[in-house]
C-alpha positions in Angstrom: 143.8 149.2 110.0 143.9 145.6 108.6 142.1 143.4 111.2 140.6 140.1 110.3 137.2 139.4 111.9 137.1 136.3 114.1 133.3 135.8 114.2 133.8 134.3 117.7 136.1 131.5 116.6 139.3 132.8 118.0 139.6 130.2 120.8 139.0 127.1 118.7 142.5 125.9 119.5 141.5 125.7 123.2 138.8 123.1 122.6 139.8 119.6 123.7 137.9 116.3 123.1 136.3 114.8 126.2 137.9 111.7 127.6 136.1 108.5 126.6 133.9 107.1 129.4 134.9 103.7 130.7 132.4 100.9 130.2 129.9 100.9 133.0 128.6 97.7 134.6 125.3 98.5 133.0 126.8 98.5 129.5 128.7 95.3 130.2 125.4 93.6 131.4 123.6 94.9 128.2 126.4 93.4 126.0 126.2 90.1 127.9 122.4 89.9 127.5 122.6 90.9 123.8 125.3 88.2 123.2 123.1 85.6 124.9 120.1 86.6 122.7 122.2 86.4 119.5 122.6 90.1 118.7 125.9 90.9 117.0 128.5 93.0 118.9 128.7 96.7 118.4 132.5 96.4 118.3 134.2 96.0 114.9 135.7 92.5 114.7 139.4 92.3 114.0 140.3 90.2 111.0 143.2 87.8 111.6 145.5 87.3 108.7 147.8 84.4 108.3 151.2 85.8 107.4 153.9 83.4 106.2 156.9 85.4 105.2 158.7 84.5 102.0 162.4 85.2 101.5 162.3 85.3 97.8 160.8 88.2 95.7 157.1 87.7 94.8 154.8 89.3 92.3 151.1 88.9 91.5 149.6 87.0 88.5 146.0 87.5 87.4 144.5 85.1 84.9 141.3 84.1 83.4 140.6 80.4 83.6 137.7 78.0 83.3 135.8 77.8 86.5 136.1 74.0 86.5 139.9 74.3 86.4 139.9 76.9 89.1 137.7 74.7 91.3 140.0 71.7 90.8 143.1 73.8 91.7 141.4 75.3 94.8 140.2 71.8 96.0 143.7 70.4 95.4 145.3 73.2 97.5 142.8 72.7 100.3 143.3 68.9 100.2 147.1 69.3 100.4 146.7 72.1 103.0 148.8 74.6 101.1 148.4 78.2 99.8 147.7 79.0 96.2 151.3 80.3 96.0 152.6 76.9 97.2 150.3 75.0 94.8 151.4 77.2 91.9 155.0 76.5 92.8 154.4 72.8 92.8 152.8 72.9 89.4 155.6 75.0 87.9 158.1 72.5 89.3 156.4 69.7 87.4 156.8 71.6 84.1 160.6 71.3 84.4 160.4 67.7 85.4 
């Protein structure tokens, strides 16, 4: 006889998770009071990402540069309200000019 012992775990497939409980009025009131008092939310914030699609192929370039040069580049991009990719493209266009 070749019987495997179950150790009482034979019905594990029948276990189902409990349905989540809806937010009760008490929980909503606690969240409202906590927000008013400046406590951070328990909920994980969702990070918004600005996605501008580019039709041409792209790649990544990592470089080591002087901090002063990087700061000038970042300030210029912010002042011109453009992404680093757009700023790099403008600089490369000036090389050919």
